[in-house]
C-alpha positions as a printed Julia matrix, in Angstrom:
431×3 Matrix{Float64}:
 111.5   -39.4   -122.11
 111.78  -35.75  -121.19
 110.14  -33.22  -123.51
 112.15  -30.78  -125.61
 111.33  -27.97  -123.17
 112.55  -30.02  -120.21
 115.79  -31.02  -121.95
 116.44  -27.4   -122.95
 115.65  -26.25  -119.4
 118.05  -28.76  -117.84
 120.77  -27.93  -120.37
 120.54  -24.2   -119.63
 120.79  -24.72  -115.89
 123.72  -27.09  -116.36
 125.88  -24.5   -118.12
 124.71  -21.07  -116.93
 127.79  -20.07  -114.84
 130.33  -20.7   -117.63
 130.37  -17.18  -119.15
 129.27  -15.36  -116.0
 132.24  -12.96  -115.85
 133.04  -12.95  -119.56
 129.87  -12.1   -121.52
 127.74   -9.17  -120.4
 124.08  -10.14  -120.11
 124.81  -13.87  -120.3
 123.25  -14.9   -116.97
 120.34  -12.51  -117.39
 119.57  -14.06  -120.78
 119.73  -17.56  -119.32
 117.38  -16.49  -116.54
 114.78  -15.19  -118.99
 114.94  -18.38  -121.07
 114.78  -20.53  -117.92
 111.69  -18.6   -116.8
 109.91  -19.16  -120.12
 110.78  -22.87  -120.17
 109.83  -23.35  -116.52
 106.4   -21.82  -117.11
 105.91  -24.15  -120.08
 106.9   -27.16  -117.96
 104.74  -26.16  -115.0
 101.77  -25.45  -117.26
 102.04  -28.8   -119.02
 102.44  -30.7   -115.75
  99.54  -28.83  -114.14
  97.28  -29.8   -117.05
  98.38  -33.39  -116.46
  97.29  -33.2   -112.84
 100.66  -32.5   -111.22
 100.29  -29.76  -108.56
 102.72  -26.86  -108.41
 103.61  -27.76  -104.82
 103.48  -31.46  -103.9
 101.2   -32.68  -101.11
 104.04  -33.84   -98.88
 105.73  -32.88   -95.63
 108.0   -30.65   -97.73
 105.2   -28.13   -98.42
 106.26  -25.78   -95.58
 109.79  -25.58   -97.02
 108.43  -24.96  -100.52
 106.34  -22.06   -99.23
 109.19  -20.72   -97.06
 111.58  -20.66  -100.02
 108.95  -19.14  -102.32
 108.25  -16.38   -99.78
 111.99  -15.81   -99.37
 112.51  -15.42  -103.11
 109.62  -12.98  -103.28
 110.69  -10.96  -100.24
 113.09   -8.56  -102.04
 110.28   -7.29  -104.29
 107.91   -7.09  -101.33
 110.5    -5.22   -99.27
 111.03   -2.6   -102.0
 107.27   -2.15  -102.42
 106.59   -1.68   -98.7
 109.45    0.8    -98.37
 108.14    2.82  -101.31
 104.61    2.62   -99.93
 105.58    4.08   -96.55
 107.53    6.96   -98.06
 105.11    7.35  -101.02
 107.9     7.41  -103.58
 107.49    4.8   -106.33
 110.08    3.85  -108.95
 110.14    0.8   -111.22
 113.93    0.9   -111.43
 114.24   -0.25  -107.82
 112.6    -3.58  -108.69
 115.11   -4.62  -111.34
 117.54   -6.7   -109.28
 115.0    -7.87  -106.61
 112.77   -9.18  -109.41
 115.52  -11.66  -110.38
 114.75  -13.65  -107.24
 110.98  -13.56  -107.77
 111.46  -14.73  -111.36
 113.3   -17.78  -110.01
 110.22  -19.04  -108.1
 108.77  -20.95  -111.09
 112.3   -22.02  -112.02
 112.73  -23.68  -108.61
 109.34  -25.39  -108.85
 110.17  -26.71  -112.33
 113.58  -27.95  -111.12
 111.87  -29.96  -108.4
 109.39  -31.46  -110.88
 112.06  -32.27  -113.5
 114.32  -33.9   -110.89
 117.21  -31.8   -112.17
 120.58  -33.63  -112.32
 122.72  -30.94  -110.72
 125.96  -32.92  -110.95
 126.9   -31.39  -114.32
 126.5   -27.9   -112.92
 128.66  -28.69  -109.9
 131.29  -30.88  -111.54
 131.69  -29.12  -114.89
 130.06  -25.7   -115.3
 131.33  -24.03  -112.12
 134.98  -25.12  -112.6
 134.78  -24.26  -116.31
 133.67  -20.73  -115.4
 137.0   -20.15  -113.65
 139.01  -21.45  -116.62
 137.03  -19.38  -119.14
 137.46  -16.27  -116.98
 141.21  -16.8   -116.65
 141.59  -17.24  -120.42
 139.56  -14.07  -120.96
 141.66  -11.84  -118.68
 144.91  -13.24  -120.08
 144.13  -13.06  -123.79
 141.25  -10.62  -124.33
 142.0    -6.9   -124.24
 140.15   -5.01  -121.5
 139.28   -1.54  -122.76
 138.19   -0.45  -119.28
 141.54   -1.21  -117.67
 142.39    2.5   -117.52
 139.5     2.99  -115.08
 140.84    0.58  -112.47
 144.55    0.89  -113.13
 147.06   -1.55  -114.63
 147.51   -3.44  -111.34
 143.87   -4.56  -111.06
 142.58   -7.16  -113.49
 138.95   -7.75  -114.33
 136.78   -8.24  -117.41
 135.31   -5.43  -119.49
 132.02   -5.01  -117.61
 132.77   -6.12  -114.04
 134.23   -3.95  -111.29
 137.26   -5.41  -109.44
 135.37   -5.93  -106.14
 132.72   -8.05  -107.82
 135.21   -9.78  -110.1
 137.5   -10.78  -107.25
 134.73  -11.98  -104.93
 132.83  -13.96  -107.56
 136.01  -15.58  -108.87
 136.76  -16.64  -105.32
 133.28  -18.12  -104.83
 133.6   -20.14  -108.03
 137.03  -21.38  -106.92
 135.82  -22.43  -103.46
 132.83  -24.24  -104.97
 135.18  -26.05  -107.36
 137.4   -27.17  -104.5
 134.64  -28.44  -102.21
 133.08  -30.37  -105.11
 135.99  -32.85  -104.92
 134.38  -36.25  -104.24
 131.18  -34.49  -103.21
 128.65  -36.38  -105.36
 130.79  -39.38  -106.19
 134.41  -40.39  -106.3
 136.56  -38.26  -108.6
 139.59  -39.63  -110.37
 143.05  -38.41  -109.38
 143.06  -36.35  -112.56
 139.74  -34.79  -111.62
 140.96  -33.99  -108.12
 144.13  -32.4   -109.51
 142.14  -30.33  -112.0
 139.78  -28.98  -109.35
 142.65  -28.05  -107.04
 144.34  -26.32  -109.98
 141.13  -24.46  -110.76
 140.91  -23.37  -107.13
 144.43  -21.93  -107.4
 143.43  -20.16  -110.63
 140.56  -18.54  -108.76
 142.93  -17.45  -105.99
 145.13  -15.83  -108.63
 142.15  -14.02  -110.17
 140.97  -12.78  -106.79
 144.39  -11.51  -105.73
 145.05   -9.93  -109.13
 141.77   -8.03  -108.92
 143.28   -6.04  -106.03
 140.22   -6.74  -103.9
 140.22   -8.31  -100.44
 136.46   -8.8   -100.56
 135.59  -12.35   -99.6
 139.05  -13.51   -98.55
 137.71  -14.41   -95.1
 135.45  -16.94   -96.82
 138.46  -19.18   -97.45
 139.21  -20.21   -93.84
 135.48  -20.36   -93.05
 134.84  -22.73   -95.97
 137.78  -24.88   -94.85
 136.38  -25.01   -91.31
 132.91  -26.0    -92.56
 134.44  -28.7    -94.72
 136.26  -30.27   -91.77
 133.26  -29.91   -89.47
 130.3   -30.83   -91.68
 131.56  -32.71   -94.75
 129.65  -35.98   -95.03
 131.82  -38.84   -93.88
 133.03  -41.06   -96.72
 135.65  -43.69   -97.32
 137.89  -41.07   -98.9
 137.63  -38.54   -96.06
 141.4   -38.69   -95.57
 141.94  -37.55   -99.14
 139.44  -34.71   -98.77
 140.91  -33.49   -95.48
 144.4   -33.7    -96.94
 143.3   -31.54   -99.85
 141.8   -28.94   -97.55
 144.88  -28.85   -95.34
 147.04  -28.51   -98.43
 144.85  -25.6    -99.59
 145.33  -23.84   -96.24
 149.09  -24.29   -96.49
 148.96  -22.88  -100.0
 147.17  -19.79   -98.7
 149.77  -19.34   -96.0
 152.48  -19.72   -98.6
 150.78  -17.11  -100.8
 150.81  -14.69   -97.89
 154.47  -15.35   -97.12
 155.71  -15.09  -100.7
 153.34  -12.53  -102.23
 154.22   -8.97  -101.37
 150.88   -7.76  -102.71
 148.89  -10.07  -100.43
 151.02   -9.17   -97.43
 150.49   -5.47   -98.05
 146.73   -5.81   -98.51
 146.23   -7.96   -95.41
 148.56   -5.95   -93.18
 147.04   -2.67   -94.36
 143.55   -3.93   -93.62
 144.52   -4.95   -90.08
 146.18   -1.58   -89.5
 143.13    0.32   -90.76
 140.86   -1.72   -88.49
 142.98   -1.19   -85.37
 143.51    2.54   -85.98
 139.83    3.37   -86.58
 138.62    6.21   -84.3
 135.14    5.74   -82.84
 134.98    9.25   -81.39
 137.03   11.19   -83.93
 137.43   11.85   -87.64
 138.76    9.01   -89.83
 140.56    9.12   -93.19
 138.82    7.59   -96.19
 140.49    4.17   -96.21
 139.1     0.87   -97.47
 138.37   -0.72   -94.08
 137.81    2.53   -92.18
 135.27    3.76   -94.74
 133.31    0.52   -94.51
 133.01    0.9    -90.74
 131.85    4.47   -91.22
 129.35    3.34   -93.87
 127.72    1.03   -91.31
 127.48    3.85   -88.77
 125.98    6.19   -91.37
 123.48    3.51   -92.35
 122.33    3.03   -88.75
 121.87    6.78   -88.37
 119.77    7.0    -91.54
 117.75    3.91   -90.66
 116.75    5.32   -87.27
 115.64    8.53   -89.0
 113.09    6.66   -91.16
 112.84    2.98   -90.18
 109.56    2.22   -91.98
 110.05    3.88   -95.36
 113.77    4.11   -95.83
 115.26    6.67   -98.19
 115.45    5.05  -101.62
 118.77    5.31  -103.44
 119.45    9.04  -102.98
 116.76   10.46  -100.72
 119.15   10.81   -97.8
 121.38   13.4    -99.52
 120.28   16.2    -97.18
 121.08   14.09   -94.1
 124.75   13.54   -94.87
 125.94   16.82   -93.35
 124.44   16.05   -89.94
 126.88   16.83   -87.07
 126.51   13.27   -85.82
 128.02   12.0    -89.09
 130.6    14.76   -89.51
 132.07   13.75   -86.16
 133.63   10.54   -87.54
 133.36   10.66   -91.35
 134.95   13.03   -93.84
 132.78   14.52   -96.63
 134.49   12.14   -99.07
 133.29    9.17   -97.02
 129.79   10.51   -96.41
 129.06   11.38  -100.03
 130.66    8.22  -101.38
 127.52    6.26  -100.41
 125.41    8.3   -102.83
 127.17    6.84  -105.87
 128.56    3.53  -104.6
 126.22    2.4   -101.85
 127.19    1.28   -98.37
 129.36   -1.7    -99.43
 127.18   -3.97   -97.31
 124.16   -5.91   -98.52
 122.17   -5.67   -95.3
 122.76   -1.99   -94.61
 122.28   -0.87   -98.21
 118.79   -2.37   -98.27
 118.1    -1.2    -94.73
 118.68    2.39   -95.83
 116.87    1.96   -99.14
 113.69    0.27   -97.86
 113.79    0.57   -94.08
 112.95   -2.39   -91.88
 111.4    -4.19   -94.87
 114.67   -4.12   -96.78
 116.53   -5.43   -93.74
 114.03   -8.29   -93.26
 114.13   -9.3    -96.93
 117.95   -9.3    -96.99
 118.15  -11.34   -93.79
 115.6   -13.78   -95.21
 117.66  -14.3    -98.37
 120.65  -15.25   -96.24
 119.13  -17.06   -93.27
 116.26  -19.12   -94.69
 118.47  -21.01   -97.2
 121.16  -21.42   -94.51
 118.64  -22.98   -92.12
 117.32  -25.17   -94.94
 120.8   -26.47   -95.77
 121.83  -26.95   -92.12
 118.68  -28.99   -91.52
 119.77  -31.41   -94.25
 123.49  -31.92   -93.75
 122.66  -35.06   -91.72
 120.05  -36.43   -94.15
 119.82  -40.18   -94.73
 120.11  -39.55   -98.47
 123.71  -39.23   -99.6
 122.89  -36.83  -102.43
 120.94  -34.56  -100.08
 123.83  -34.47   -97.61
 126.26  -33.52  -100.36
 124.01  -30.84  -101.86
 123.2   -29.41   -98.43
 126.9   -29.09   -97.64
 127.52  -27.47  -101.03
 124.65  -25.04  -100.5
 125.8   -24.24   -96.98
 129.29  -23.33   -98.18
 127.83  -21.3   -101.05
 125.51  -19.24   -98.85
 128.21  -18.78   -96.2
 130.57  -17.36   -98.83
 127.83  -15.09  -100.17
 127.04  -13.83   -96.66
 130.69  -13.07   -95.88
 131.11  -11.24   -99.17
 127.86   -9.38   -98.58
 129.27   -7.84   -95.42
 131.85   -5.86   -97.41
 130.06   -5.23  -100.72
 126.59   -5.49  -102.21
 125.92   -8.92  -103.7
 122.26   -8.74  -104.79
 122.03   -5.21  -106.21
 123.78   -5.74  -109.55
 121.51   -7.39  -112.1
 123.94  -10.07  -113.25
 125.09  -10.98  -109.73
 121.49  -11.15  -108.51
 120.68  -13.46  -111.45
 123.66  -15.69  -110.69
 123.01  -15.99  -106.96
 119.29  -16.56  -107.52
 119.87  -19.31  -110.09
 122.53  -21.04  -107.98
 120.25  -20.93  -104.95
 117.2   -22.39  -106.69
 119.26  -25.05  -108.47
 120.6   -26.37  -105.16
 117.32  -26.04  -103.26
 115.27  -27.47  -106.12
 117.58  -30.48  -106.49
 117.36  -31.19  -102.75
 113.55  -30.93  -102.76
 113.37  -33.2   -105.8
 115.57  -35.83  -104.14
 113.55  -35.75  -100.94
 110.27  -36.25  -102.81
 111.41  -39.66  -103.97
 111.5   -42.74  -101.81
 114.79  -43.66  -103.47
 117.78  -41.52  -104.43
 116.73  -40.16  -107.87
 120.15  -40.04  -109.52
 123.13  -42.33  -109.07
 125.82  -39.66  -108.86
 128.56  -42.25  -108.47
 128.04  -43.09  -112.14
 127.75  -39.59  -113.56
C-alpha cells in the first residue's frame, strides 16, 4: 500500500496540466509541492535501504538526465562567473529544471502510473482553457487587441503554442497505452480541434510547423498495433482538416501567406522592415554577432545595450528591431541563452533538447509495449517543444519552464521505472 505522501505525489502529477493556462501560479505551486513530497519519499526509501539511483544498466541514463536537468543552472552560473556579474534573478526559471531532479527520481521509485496524465489531464487542460476564454472575462484583452484571444496572464505567443502542444499530445494519445473506445477516440479528436481553434484565435503562428512534423513522426515511428489502420486514418483525417482550415479560414490563409512572403523578401545585405518573420531572422543574426563578441561570459539580459548600434547590425536591422530584443528577447530559446550566458547557455539549451530526444529515440523499439508508447509520446512532445523554441522562448517563463520540466520528468521517470522491472509494471490496457 502506498504511503499518504506517495499517493499525494502521484495525484499531483496526474492532474498538474489541467489549469496550466487558466490559473496563474498553478504549475509553480504543483512543482513546489511535488518537490517537498519527492524529498519525503526519497528520504524514507533511502532509510529503508533503497538507493537514489538503482544499481542497474540504467545508471548512465539516470546520471545523463540528472546532469541535463541541472545544466541550465550551471550554464547561468558559468556565464556570470566569466563576466563577473552575479544576479539571483537569472536562476529563477533554470532552477525549475534542477528542482525536478528529485521529482524524477521519486517517480522512478514510485512506479508512477502516467496513463491518467496522458489520457485525462492533458486533454482536460484544453477543455478547461477553452471554457475559460469563452466564458471568463479577460481584463488584459486591450493589450493584445480584440482579435487575439488568450487568458489573463499569458501572452498570445505562449498561449497559442502551448494550446497547440496540448492538442497534439491529446491526438497522439489515441490508442497509445491501450485501446480507446470510439467515444474516447472521438473526444480526443474533438479536443485536438479545440486546440487548433485556440491556437489560430491567439493570432500566433508559433508552433504551427509542429503539426505536420508530429503527423510524420506518428506514421514513421508509432508502435505497430492491431488498430494501426484506425490510427493512421485519424492522422490522415487530421491533415485533411488542417488543409480545410487553410482553405476556408481567411485568417489562417493571411497569416501563412504573409509569413512566406516575409521569408522570401528578407534582405541579407540590406535593411529590413520590422515584420514577424523578418525580425526573427534579424534576431538570430544579432545574437550571433553578440555571441562572437563575448562567447565565454555572454551579456546577461541587458548588458549588450551598447552593442546594438554597431554598423554591422545597422546594415540589416532597423532600430526598432535591434532594441526590441532588450525587452522581449530574441524569440529563440537557443540564441536567447547563447547571448545571456555565452557558450554555456548554448550547451545547456542544446542538452535540454537533445538528451531527452536521444533517450526517447533509443526506446521507440523497446520490447516493452509501455516503454515504446511512452518513448513515442516523449519524442513527439520534445519535437514540438524544439520547433516552438525556434520562434519563441520556451524555458524562460517560470510557468512554462515548470510545465516543460514536469512533463519531461514524468515521461522519463515512467520509462525508467518500467525498464527497472522484469515485467511491465502497469497493465495499461485495463486502465
